N, CA, C and O atoms as a GROMACS GRO file, in nm:
protein
  352
    1MET      N    1   0.082  -0.120   0.000
    1MET     CA    2   0.000   0.000   0.000
    1MET      C    3   0.087   0.126   0.000
    1MET      O    4   0.061   0.218  -0.078
    2ALA      N    5   0.189   0.133   0.086
    2ALA     CA    6   0.275   0.250   0.095
    2ALA      C    7   0.356   0.269  -0.033
    2ALA      O    8   0.381   0.381  -0.076
    3THR      N    9   0.397   0.157  -0.095
    3THR     CA   10   0.474   0.169  -0.218
    3THR      C   11   0.386   0.219  -0.332
    3THR      O   12   0.432   0.297  -0.416
    4GLN      N   13   0.262   0.175  -0.337
    4GLN     CA   14   0.171   0.223  -0.441
    4GLN      C   15   0.147   0.373  -0.425
    4GLN      O   16   0.147   0.448  -0.522
    5LEU      N   17   0.127   0.415  -0.303
    5LEU     CA   18   0.105   0.557  -0.275
    5LEU      C   19   0.228   0.639  -0.314
    5LEU      O   20   0.216   0.746  -0.374
    6ARG      N   21   0.344   0.589  -0.280
    6ARG     CA   22   0.468   0.659  -0.314
    6ARG      C   23   0.484   0.670  -0.465
    6ARG      O   24   0.523   0.776  -0.516
    7ARG      N   25   0.456   0.562  -0.538
    7ARG     CA   26   0.465   0.565  -0.684
    7ARG      C   27   0.365   0.664  -0.744
    7ARG      O   28   0.397   0.740  -0.836
    8TYR      N   29   0.243   0.662  -0.689
    8TYR     CA   30   0.139   0.753  -0.738
    8TYR      C   31   0.180   0.899  -0.717
    8TYR      O   32   0.168   0.980  -0.809
    9LEU      N   33   0.227   0.932  -0.599
    9LEU     CA   34   0.270   1.070  -0.570
    9LEU      C   35   0.391   1.110  -0.655
    9LEU      O   36   0.402   1.226  -0.697
   10ALA      N   37   0.481   1.016  -0.679
   10ALA     CA   38   0.597   1.046  -0.763
   10ALA      C   39   0.552   1.077  -0.905
   10ALA      O   40   0.605   1.168  -0.968
   11GLU      N   41   0.456   1.002  -0.956
   11GLU     CA   42   0.406   1.025  -1.092
   11GLU      C   43   0.335   1.160  -1.103
   11GLU      O   44   0.355   1.232  -1.200
   12ILE      N   45   0.255   1.194  -1.005
   12ILE     CA   46   0.185   1.322  -1.006
   12ILE      C   47   0.287   1.436  -0.998
   12ILE      O   48   0.275   1.534  -1.072
   13GLY      N   49   0.385   1.424  -0.911
   13GLY     CA   50   0.487   1.527  -0.899
   13GLY      C   51   0.568   1.544  -1.026
   13GLY      O   52   0.601   1.656  -1.064
   14ARG      N   53   0.599   1.433  -1.090
   14ARG     CA   54   0.677   1.441  -1.214
   14ARG      C   55   0.595   1.508  -1.324
   14ARG      O   56   0.648   1.591  -1.398
   15ARG      N   57   0.469   1.474  -1.335
   15ARG     CA   58   0.383   1.532  -1.437
   15ARG      C   59   0.361   1.681  -1.410
   15ARG      O   60   0.364   1.762  -1.502
   16GLY      N   61   0.338   1.716  -1.285
   16GLY     CA   62   0.318   1.857  -1.250
   16GLY      C   63   0.441   1.940  -1.276
   16GLY      O   64   0.430   2.054  -1.321
   17GLY      N   65   0.557   1.885  -1.247
   17GLY     CA   66   0.680   1.957  -1.270
   17GLY      C   67   0.704   1.985  -1.418
   17GLY      O   68   0.756   2.090  -1.454
   18ARG      N   69   0.667   1.890  -1.502
   18ARG     CA   70   0.685   1.909  -1.646
   18ARG      C   71   0.590   2.014  -1.699
   18ARG      O   72   0.628   2.096  -1.782
   19LYS      N   73   0.465   2.013  -1.651
   19LYS     CA   74   0.366   2.107  -1.702
   19LYS      C   75   0.388   2.248  -1.652
   19LYS      O   76   0.360   2.344  -1.723
   20SER      N   77   0.438   2.261  -1.529
   20SER     CA   78   0.446   2.394  -1.471
   20SER      C   79   0.568   2.472  -1.520
   20SER      O   80   0.573   2.594  -1.501
   21ARG      N   81   0.665   2.408  -1.579
   21ARG     CA   82   0.783   2.480  -1.626
   21ARG      C   83   0.751   2.552  -1.755
   21ARG      O   84   0.708   2.491  -1.853
   22ARG      N   85   0.770   2.680  -1.754
   22ARG     CA   86   0.743   2.755  -1.875
   22ARG      C   87   0.871   2.768  -1.957
   22ARG      O   88   0.982   2.771  -1.904
   23LYS      N   89   0.852   2.774  -2.084
   23LYS     CA   90   0.965   2.787  -2.175
   23LYS      C   91   0.956   2.922  -2.241
   23LYS      O   92   0.852   2.957  -2.298
   24LEU      N   93   1.062   2.998  -2.234
   24LEU     CA   94   1.067   3.129  -2.298
   24LEU      C   95   1.164   3.121  -2.414
   24LEU      O   96   1.273   3.064  -2.403
   25ASP      N   97   1.123   3.179  -2.524
   25ASP     CA   98   1.221   3.189  -2.632
   25ASP      C   99   1.317   3.303  -2.598
   25ASP      O  100   1.287   3.384  -2.511
   26PRO      N  101   1.429   3.308  -2.664
   26PRO     CA  102   1.530   3.409  -2.628
   26PRO      C  103   1.480   3.553  -2.636
   26PRO      O  104   1.520   3.636  -2.554
   27GLU      N  105   1.394   3.583  -2.731
   27GLU     CA  106   1.343   3.720  -2.745
   27GLU      C  107   1.254   3.758  -2.625
   27GLU      O  108   1.264   3.870  -2.574
   28GLN      N  109   1.170   3.666  -2.581
   28GLN     CA  110   1.086   3.692  -2.464
   28GLN      C  111   1.171   3.711  -2.339
   28GLN      O  112   1.143   3.799  -2.257
   29ALA      N  113   1.272   3.630  -2.324
   29ALA     CA  114   1.361   3.642  -2.207
   29ALA      C  115   1.432   3.777  -2.207
   29ALA      O  116   1.444   3.841  -2.103
   30ARG      N  117   1.480   3.820  -2.325
   30ARG     CA  118   1.547   3.951  -2.334
   30ARG      C  119   1.450   4.063  -2.300
   30ARG      O  120   1.488   4.160  -2.233
   31MET      N  121   1.324   4.052  -2.345
   31MET     CA  122   1.225   4.155  -2.316
   31MET      C  123   1.195   4.160  -2.166
   31MET      O  124   1.178   4.269  -2.110
   32MET      N  125   1.189   4.045  -2.101
   32MET     CA  126   1.166   4.043  -1.957
   32MET      C  127   1.279   4.115  -1.884
   32MET      O  128   1.254   4.190  -1.789
   33VAL      N  129   1.401   4.094  -1.927
   33VAL     CA  130   1.516   4.158  -1.864
   33VAL      C  131   1.510   4.309  -1.888
   33VAL      O  132   1.536   4.388  -1.797
   34ARG      N  133   1.475   4.350  -2.011
   34ARG     CA  134   1.465   4.494  -2.041
   34ARG      C  135   1.358   4.561  -1.956
   34ARG      O  136   1.380   4.671  -1.906
   35VAL      N  137   1.244   4.496  -1.938
   35VAL     CA  138   1.137   4.553  -1.856
   35VAL      C  139   1.183   4.564  -1.711
   35VAL      O  140   1.158   4.664  -1.645
   36ARG      N  141   1.250   4.461  -1.662
   36ARG     CA  142   1.300   4.465  -1.523
   36ARG      C  143   1.400   4.579  -1.505
   36ARG      O  144   1.396   4.650  -1.405
   37GLU      N  145   1.491   4.595  -1.600
   37GLU     CA  146   1.589   4.703  -1.592
   37GLU      C  147   1.522   4.840  -1.606
   37GLU      O  148   1.563   4.935  -1.539
   38ALA      N  149   1.420   4.851  -1.690
   38ALA     CA  150   1.348   4.978  -1.705
   38ALA      C  151   1.276   5.014  -1.576
   38ALA      O  152   1.276   5.131  -1.535
   39ARG      N  153   1.216   4.916  -1.512
   39ARG     CA  154   1.148   4.942  -1.384
   39ARG      C  155   1.248   4.989  -1.278
   39ARG      O  156   1.221   5.082  -1.203
   40ARG      N  157   1.363   4.924  -1.273
   40ARG     CA  158   1.466   4.962  -1.176
   40ARG      C  159   1.517   5.103  -1.205
   40ARG      O  160   1.536   5.182  -1.112
   41ALA      N  161   1.540   5.135  -1.332
   41ALA     CA  162   1.588   5.268  -1.369
   41ALA      C  163   1.482   5.374  -1.338
   41ALA      O  164   1.516   5.484  -1.296
   42TYR      N  165   1.356   5.342  -1.360
   42TYR     CA  166   1.248   5.437  -1.331
   42TYR      C  167   1.248   5.472  -1.183
   42TYR      O  168   1.236   5.589  -1.146
   43ARG      N  169   1.262   5.371  -1.098
   43ARG     CA  170   1.265   5.398  -0.954
   43ARG      C  171   1.390   5.475  -0.914
   43ARG      O  172   1.383   5.568  -0.834
   44THR      N  173   1.504   5.437  -0.970
   44THR     CA  174   1.631   5.499  -0.933
   44THR      C  175   1.638   5.645  -0.975
   44THR      O  176   1.682   5.730  -0.898
   45TYR      N  177   1.594   5.675  -1.096
   45TYR     CA  178   1.608   5.809  -1.153
   45TYR      C  179   1.476   5.887  -1.153
   45TYR      O  180   1.460   5.982  -1.231
   46HIS      N  181   1.382   5.849  -1.070
   46HIS     CA  182   1.251   5.913  -1.071
   46HIS      C  183   1.260   6.063  -1.044
   46HIS      O  184   1.199   6.142  -1.116
   47ALA      N  185   1.334   6.102  -0.944
   47ALA     CA  186   1.343   6.243  -0.908
   47ALA      C  187   1.409   6.327  -1.016
   47ALA      O  188   1.375   6.444  -1.034
   48ARG      N  189   1.502   6.269  -1.089
   48ARG     CA  190   1.576   6.344  -1.189
   48ARG      C  191   1.508   6.344  -1.326
   48ARG      O  192   1.505   6.446  -1.394
   49CYS      N  193   1.452   6.229  -1.367
   49CYS     CA  194   1.403   6.216  -1.504
   49CYS      C  195   1.253   6.198  -1.516
   49CYS      O  196   1.196   6.231  -1.621
   50PHE      N  197   1.188   6.149  -1.415
   50PHE     CA  198   1.046   6.114  -1.425
   50PHE      C  199   0.961   6.185  -1.320
   50PHE      O  200   0.857   6.133  -1.279
   51TRP      N  201   1.004   6.302  -1.276
   51TRP     CA  202   0.937   6.371  -1.166
   51TRP      C  203   0.792   6.406  -1.198
   51TRP      O  204   0.712   6.420  -1.105
   52SER      N  205   0.756   6.420  -1.324
   52SER     CA  206   0.618   6.456  -1.358
   52SER      C  207   0.526   6.335  -1.366
   52SER      O  208   0.405   6.350  -1.385
   53SER      N  209   0.580   6.216  -1.351
   53SER     CA  210   0.500   6.092  -1.352
   53SER      C  211   0.487   6.039  -1.210
   53SER      O  212   0.572   6.066  -1.126
   54PRO      N  213   0.381   5.963  -1.184
   54PRO     CA  214   0.365   5.909  -1.048
   54PRO      C  215   0.478   5.813  -1.013
   54PRO      O  216   0.526   5.739  -1.099
   55PRO      N  217   0.519   5.812  -0.887
   55PRO     CA  218   0.631   5.725  -0.847
   55PRO      C  219   0.600   5.576  -0.858
   55PRO      O  220   0.691   5.495  -0.870
   56ASN      N  221   0.473   5.540  -0.853
   56ASN     CA  222   0.436   5.398  -0.857
   56ASN      C  223   0.380   5.357  -0.994
   56ASN      O  224   0.299   5.266  -1.001
   57LEU      N  225   0.422   5.423  -1.099
   57LEU     CA  226   0.376   5.391  -1.234
   57LEU      C  227   0.420   5.249  -1.271
   57LEU      O  228   0.536   5.212  -1.250
   58ALA      N  229   0.327   5.171  -1.326
   58ALA     CA  230   0.359   5.034  -1.367
   58ALA      C  231   0.424   5.038  -1.505
   58ALA      O  232   0.360   5.073  -1.604
   59ILE      N  233   0.550   5.003  -1.511
   59ILE     CA  234   0.626   5.004  -1.636
   59ILE      C  235   0.611   4.868  -1.701
   59ILE      O  236   0.637   4.765  -1.639
   60GLY      N  237   0.568   4.867  -1.827
   60GLY     CA  238   0.554   4.743  -1.904
   60GLY      C  239   0.645   4.745  -2.025
   60GLY      O  240   0.728   4.834  -2.042
   61ALA      N  241   0.628   4.646  -2.109
   61ALA     CA  242   0.713   4.632  -2.228
   61ALA      C  243   0.696   4.750  -2.323
   61ALA      O  244   0.793   4.791  -2.387
   62VAL      N  245   0.576   4.805  -2.333
   62VAL     CA  246   0.554   4.917  -2.425
   62VAL      C  247   0.618   5.046  -2.372
   62VAL      O  248   0.639   5.140  -2.448
   63ASP      N  249   0.648   5.051  -2.244
   63ASP     CA  250   0.705   5.171  -2.183
   63ASP      C  251   0.858   5.176  -2.187
   63ASP      O  252   0.916   5.280  -2.156
   64VAL      N  253   0.922   5.069  -2.224
   64VAL     CA  254   1.069   5.063  -2.221
   64VAL      C  255   1.131   5.170  -2.311
   64VAL      O  256   1.224   5.237  -2.266
   65PRO      N  257   1.085   5.190  -2.435
   65PRO     CA  258   1.145   5.297  -2.516
   65PRO      C  259   1.128   5.437  -2.455
   65PRO      O  260   1.218   5.519  -2.463
   66TRP      N  261   1.012   5.462  -2.393
   66TRP     CA  262   0.988   5.591  -2.328
   66TRP      C  263   1.084   5.611  -2.211
   66TRP      O  264   1.142   5.719  -2.196
   67VAL      N  265   1.102   5.508  -2.130
   67VAL     CA  266   1.195   5.517  -2.017
   67VAL      C  267   1.336   5.545  -2.068
   67VAL      O  268   1.406   5.629  -2.012
   68ALA      N  269   1.377   5.474  -2.172
   68ALA     CA  270   1.512   5.495  -2.227
   68ALA      C  271   1.527   5.637  -2.280
   68ALA      O  272   1.630   5.701  -2.257
   69GLU      N  273   1.426   5.686  -2.349
   69GLU     CA  274   1.432   5.822  -2.403
   69GLU      C  275   1.444   5.927  -2.292
   69GLU      O  276   1.525   6.019  -2.302
   70GLN      N  277   1.364   5.913  -2.188
   70GLN     CA  278   1.368   6.008  -2.077
   70GLN      C  279   1.502   6.003  -2.005
   70GLN      O  280   1.556   6.107  -1.965
   71LEU      N  281   1.555   5.884  -1.987
   71LEU     CA  282   1.685   5.871  -1.922
   71LEU      C  283   1.793   5.942  -2.003
   71LEU      O  284   1.878   6.012  -1.948
   72MET      N  285   1.788   5.923  -2.134
   72MET     CA  286   1.892   5.981  -2.219
   72MET      C  287   1.875   6.131  -2.236
   72MET      O  288   1.972   6.202  -2.260
   73ARG      N  289   1.754   6.180  -2.224
   73ARG     CA  290   1.730   6.323  -2.242
   73ARG      C  291   1.755   6.403  -2.114
   73ARG      O  292   1.815   6.510  -2.119
   74HIS      N  293   1.709   6.352  -1.999
   74HIS     CA  294   1.709   6.432  -1.876
   74HIS      C  295   1.810   6.386  -1.771
   74HIS      O  296   1.832   6.456  -1.672
   75GLY      N  297   1.870   6.271  -1.790
   75GLY     CA  298   1.964   6.221  -1.690
   75GLY      C  299   2.106   6.263  -1.720
   75GLY      O  300   2.132   6.326  -1.822
   76GLY      N  301   2.194   6.229  -1.634
   76GLY     CA  302   2.336   6.255  -1.656
   76GLY      C  303   2.397   6.143  -1.739
   76GLY      O  304   2.326   6.068  -1.806
   77ARG      N  305   2.527   6.134  -1.734
   77ARG     CA  306   2.596   6.033  -1.814
   77ARG      C  307   2.557   5.891  -1.774
   77ARG      O  308   2.536   5.806  -1.861
   78ASP      N  309   2.548   5.865  -1.644
   78ASP     CA  310   2.512   5.731  -1.599
   78ASP      C  311   2.372   5.694  -1.644
   78ASP      O  312   2.348   5.579  -1.684
   79ALA      N  313   2.278   5.788  -1.639
   79ALA     CA  314   2.142   5.761  -1.686
   79ALA      C  315   2.141   5.743  -1.837
   79ALA      O  316   2.068   5.659  -1.889
   80TRP      N  317   2.222   5.822  -1.909
   80TRP     CA  318   2.228   5.808  -2.053
   80TRP      C  319   2.277   5.668  -2.092
   80TRP      O  320   2.223   5.606  -2.184
   81GLU      N  321   2.378   5.620  -2.022
   81GLU     CA  322   2.431   5.487  -2.051
   81GLU      C  323   2.327   5.378  -2.023
   81GLU      O  324   2.315   5.282  -2.098
   82LYS      N  325   2.253   5.395  -1.915
   82LYS     CA  326   2.148   5.298  -1.884
   82LYS      C  327   2.040   5.300  -1.992
   82LYS      O  328   1.992   5.195  -2.034
   83GLY      N  329   2.001   5.420  -2.037
   83GLY     CA  330   1.904   5.431  -2.145
   83GLY      C  331   1.953   5.370  -2.274
   83GLY      O  332   1.876   5.308  -2.347
   84ALA      N  333   2.080   5.388  -2.304
   84ALA     CA  334   2.137   5.329  -2.425
   84ALA      C  335   2.135   5.178  -2.418
   84ALA      O  336   2.109   5.111  -2.519
   85ARG      N  337   2.161   5.121  -2.299
   85ARG     CA  338   2.153   4.976  -2.285
   85ARG      C  339   2.011   4.926  -2.303
   85ARG      O  340   1.990   4.817  -2.356
   86LEU      N  341   1.912   5.004  -2.259
   86LEU     CA  342   1.773   4.964  -2.277
   86LEU      C  343   1.731   4.966  -2.423
   86LEU      O  344   1.639   4.893  -2.462
   87CYS      N  345   1.796   5.049  -2.505
   87CYS     CA  346   1.761   5.060  -2.646
   87CYS      C  347   1.807   4.942  -2.730
   87CYS      O  348   1.756   4.921  -2.840
   88ARG      N  349   1.903   4.866  -2.682
   88ARG     CA  350   1.957   4.755  -2.762
   88ARG      C  351   1.854   4.651  -2.791
   88ARG      O  352   1.884   4.551  -2.857
   0.00000   0.00000   0.00000
């Protein structure tokens, strides 16, 4: 009885593990990283570059070019470099 239960639970766990793993293609993974970096830059440079926008603005994939542009236009050299990396 215990061995059957153990086998059953192992099979369920193996099947669940296979289904729950998501696969990202390289382009999606790069976009996720760009969005994460844009969100971090928005928080870091809010006072200098994004003062007219709310501090808790939700940055998404469509906002990445805007964040990069604002960083490069209103920030210093370090912000410009971060914006240039977001543009790649």
